[in-house]
KOLRO-985010 format. One record per residue (C-alpha): x, y negated, z; residue in one letter; residue number from 0. Coordinates in steps of 0.2 Angstrom, whole numbers, m for minus. Each point is the difference from the previous one (the first is absolute). Layout:
// residues N
east=X north=Y up=Z aa=a i=NUM
...
This chain:
// residues 201
east=140 north=m358 up=164 aa=m i=0
east=m10 north=10 up=12 aa=s i=1
east=6 north=18 up=7 aa=k i=2
east=m15 north=10 up=m11 aa=d i=3
east=5 north=m8 up=m15 aa=m i=4
east=19 north=2 up=0 aa=k i=5
east=m2 north=17 up=3 aa=l i=6
east=m12 north=0 up=m16 aa=i i=7
east=12 north=m8 up=m10 aa=m i=8
east=14 north=11 up=6 aa=e i=9
east=m10 north=16 up=m6 aa=r i=10
east=m4 north=m9 up=m14 aa=w i=11
east=14 north=8 up=m12 aa=d i=12
east=m7 north=16 up=6 aa=r i=13
east=m18 north=0 up=m3 aa=f i=14
east=m1 north=0 up=m20 aa=v i=15
east=m18 north=m3 up=m5 aa=i i=16
east=1 north=m4 up=m18 aa=e i=17
east=m8 north=m18 up=m3 aa=e i=18
east=m9 north=5 up=m15 aa=d i=19
east=m8 north=16 up=10 aa=a i=20
east=m17 north=m5 up=m4 aa=s i=21
east=1 north=m2 up=m18 aa=k i=22
east=13 north=14 up=m3 aa=p i=23
east=13 north=0 up=m16 aa=k i=24
east=11 north=13 up=5 aa=t i=25
east=m2 north=16 up=7 aa=w i=26
east=7 north=m4 up=17 aa=g i=27
east=m13 north=m14 up=3 aa=e i=28
east=m14 north=11 up=m7 aa=l i=29
east=5 north=13 up=14 aa=g i=30
east=m1 north=m16 up=13 aa=q i=31
east=m16 north=m5 up=m6 aa=n i=32
east=m8 north=18 up=2 aa=i i=33
east=8 north=7 up=15 aa=l i=34
east=m1 north=m16 up=11 aa=l i=35
east=m19 north=m2 up=m7 aa=n i=36
east=m5 north=18 up=6 aa=m i=37
east=12 north=0 up=15 aa=a i=38
east=m8 north=m18 up=5 aa=a i=39
east=m18 north=7 up=m1 aa=t i=40
east=3 north=15 up=10 aa=k i=41
east=11 north=m6 up=13 aa=w i=42
east=m7 north=m19 up=3 aa=p i=43
east=16 north=m4 up=13 aa=r i=44
east=11 north=3 up=m16 aa=i i=45
east=m9 north=m12 up=m10 aa=g i=46
east=0 north=m15 up=11 aa=k i=47
east=19 north=4 up=2 aa=t i=48
east=2 north=0 up=m19 aa=l i=49
east=m9 north=m16 up=m1 aa=a i=50
east=12 north=m8 up=10 aa=r i=51
east=14 north=4 up=m11 aa=f i=52
east=m11 north=m8 up=m14 aa=g i=53
east=m8 north=15 up=m8 aa=f i=54
east=m17 north=m2 up=m8 aa=k i=55
east=m13 north=13 up=2 aa=l i=56
east=m9 north=4 up=m15 aa=a i=57
east=m19 north=m7 up=m1 aa=t i=58
east=m15 north=m2 up=m13 aa=g i=59
east=5 north=10 up=m16 aa=v i=60
east=16 north=3 up=6 aa=a i=61
east=m7 north=10 up=14 aa=r i=62
east=m13 north=9 up=m10 aa=q i=63
east=13 north=6 up=m13 aa=t i=64
east=11 north=8 up=15 aa=l i=65
east=m17 north=7 up=7 aa=d i=66
east=m2 north=8 up=m18 aa=a i=67
east=16 north=9 up=1 aa=v i=68
east=m3 north=16 up=7 aa=e i=69
east=15 north=6 up=4 aa=s i=70
east=6 north=m17 up=9 aa=a i=71
east=m4 north=5 up=18 aa=e i=72
east=11 north=17 up=m2 aa=d i=73
east=13 north=m9 up=m1 aa=i i=74
east=0 north=m3 up=19 aa=l i=75
east=5 north=18 up=0 aa=d i=76
east=15 north=m2 up=m3 aa=f i=77
east=6 north=m11 up=14 aa=i i=78
east=10 north=10 up=13 aa=p i=79
east=m10 north=5 up=16 aa=d i=80
east=14 north=m10 up=10 aa=e i=81
east=m3 north=m16 up=m9 aa=w i=82
east=m20 north=0 up=1 aa=q i=83
east=m1 north=m3 up=18 aa=d i=84
east=13 north=m15 up=m2 aa=k i=85
east=m11 north=m6 up=m15 aa=i i=86
east=m18 north=2 up=9 aa=e i=87
east=9 north=m11 up=16 aa=k i=88
east=3 north=m11 up=m15 aa=g i=89
east=19 north=m4 up=6 aa=t i=90
east=10 north=m11 up=m10 aa=e i=91
east=14 north=14 up=m3 aa=e i=92
east=m15 north=11 up=m7 aa=a i=93
east=m4 north=m14 up=m11 aa=a i=94
east=17 north=m2 up=m6 aa=t i=95
east=2 north=19 up=m3 aa=w i=96
east=m16 north=0 up=m11 aa=l i=97
east=5 north=m15 up=m11 aa=a i=98
east=16 north=7 up=m4 aa=n i=99
east=m6 north=17 up=m3 aa=t i=100
east=m15 north=m6 up=m10 aa=a i=101
east=12 north=m10 up=m11 aa=k i=102
east=14 north=16 up=m2 aa=e i=103
east=m16 north=11 up=m5 aa=a i=104
east=m8 north=m11 up=m11 aa=g i=105
east=2 north=13 up=m15 aa=g i=106
east=m6 north=14 up=8 aa=k i=107
east=m15 north=m8 up=9 aa=i i=108
east=m5 north=m8 up=m19 aa=g i=109
east=1 north=17 up=m5 aa=a i=110
east=m11 north=7 up=13 aa=f i=111
east=m13 north=m11 up=m5 aa=i i=112
east=2 north=m6 up=m18 aa=v i=113
east=m10 north=15 up=m5 aa=d i=114
east=m15 north=m8 up=7 aa=d i=115
east=4 north=m19 up=m6 aa=v i=116
east=1 north=7 up=m17 aa=i i=117
east=m18 north=5 up=m1 aa=g i=118
east=m7 north=m14 up=9 aa=m i=119
east=m13 north=m11 up=m8 aa=d i=120
east=9 north=m15 up=m8 aa=d i=121
east=m12 north=m12 up=11 aa=s i=122
east=9 north=5 up=16 aa=l i=123
east=18 north=m3 up=m7 aa=t i=124
east=m2 north=m12 up=m15 aa=k i=125
east=4 north=m16 up=13 aa=n i=126
east=12 north=8 up=12 aa=l i=127
east=20 north=m1 up=m4 aa=v i=128
east=8 north=17 up=0 aa=g i=129
east=m16 north=11 up=0 aa=f i=130
east=m5 north=m8 up=m17 aa=d i=131
east=18 north=8 up=m7 aa=q i=132
east=m4 north=17 up=7 aa=l i=133
east=m18 north=1 up=m6 aa=n i=134
east=m5 north=7 up=m17 aa=i i=135
east=m11 north=m10 up=m10 aa=e i=136
east=m19 north=8 up=m1 aa=d i=137
east=2 north=m1 up=m19 aa=e i=138
east=14 north=11 up=0 aa=y i=139
east=m6 north=12 up=13 aa=e i=140
east=m16 north=0 up=m13 aa=n i=141
east=11 north=5 up=m13 aa=l i=142
east=13 north=11 up=3 aa=v i=143
east=m2 north=19 up=7 aa=d i=144
east=0 north=1 up=18 aa=k i=145
east=12 north=14 up=m2 aa=n i=146
east=15 north=m9 up=m9 aa=l i=147
east=m4 north=m15 up=11 aa=l i=148
east=2 north=11 up=16 aa=k i=149
east=16 north=6 up=m9 aa=k i=150
east=6 north=m17 up=m3 aa=w i=151
east=m2 north=m7 up=17 aa=a i=152
east=8 north=15 up=8 aa=t i=153
east=17 north=m6 up=m8 aa=t i=154
east=m4 north=m16 up=8 aa=v i=155
east=m3 north=6 up=16 aa=i i=156
east=16 north=10 up=0 aa=r i=157
east=10 north=m13 up=m5 aa=y i=158
east=m7 north=m11 up=15 aa=a i=159
east=3 north=14 up=13 aa=k i=160
east=18 north=4 up=m6 aa=e i=161
east=7 north=m16 up=m7 aa=n i=162
east=m8 north=m15 up=4 aa=a i=163
east=10 north=m13 up=9 aa=n i=164
east=m10 north=m11 up=12 aa=s i=165
east=8 north=m17 up=m9 aa=d i=166
east=m7 north=8 up=m17 aa=e i=167
east=m14 north=m8 up=m10 aa=p i=168
east=m17 north=8 up=0 aa=l i=169
east=m3 north=7 up=m18 aa=p i=170
east=m13 north=m5 up=m11 aa=d i=171
east=m9 north=16 up=m1 aa=l i=172
east=m11 north=m5 up=m14 aa=n i=173
east=15 north=m5 up=m10 aa=r i=174
east=9 north=14 up=4 aa=e i=175
east=m15 north=10 up=m5 aa=l i=176
east=1 north=m8 up=m16 aa=e i=177
east=18 north=4 up=m6 aa=l i=178
east=m2 north=18 up=7 aa=w i=179
east=m16 north=3 up=m13 aa=l i=180
east=11 north=m10 up=m13 aa=q i=181
east=11 north=15 up=1 aa=k i=182
east=m12 north=13 up=3 aa=q i=183
east=m10 north=m5 up=m17 aa=t i=184
east=11 north=m12 up=m10 aa=g i=185
east=m13 north=m13 up=3 aa=a i=186
east=m1 north=m17 up=10 aa=h i=187
east=m16 north=m6 up=8 aa=p i=188
east=4 north=m18 up=m2 aa=d i=189
east=6 north=0 up=m18 aa=t i=190
east=m8 north=13 up=m11 aa=d i=191
east=m18 north=m3 up=m3 aa=e i=192
east=m14 north=2 up=6 aa=p i=193
east=6 north=m6 up=17 aa=d i=194
east=m4 north=16 up=11 aa=i i=195
east=m5 north=m10 up=15 aa=r i=196
east=m14 north=m9 up=m11 aa=q i=197
east=m7 north=14 up=m8 aa=g i=198
east=m3 north=3 up=m19 aa=q i=199
east=m4 north=m16 up=m9 aa=q i=200
């Protein structure tokens, strides 16, 4: 085993990049998906370091979706000044810190961007694991009063920010919205006729 490979193996236990960060199913994976992609875009050297450790940068539709999240770039403002220089240089220490921080702050990161993702066009999120669960279907957006939807979304954001564990599965917001509407109105869109997502029969 080469000296460089031995060094990588020794540091592997401290370097935590979720295997499914490119297809997030938990808040921690979502945090890494967003923060690491945004950091790699702004600081190419850290992008190369992350790639060496197996992180797959978003491309194609996944990249378009991230670019459409207007608040995503602002997440980089949360990186302390003392780490930005190391991240810009692409050090392994910085990559380790960034990956672990992104995972642990998954709920807070998710809360920061979920308001944008909720209102995205379905075409950007329907085939993306994680983002499809956080996007409200266009039919619901057209049906539900905007103020009511915003009030509900606020409760989701507050929970993610204050309580979401990094290993906790991402919620299916369409399902959560259905249950919430059922409690508010006594109706269920999937069982009561007509199905509100398919219009009046």
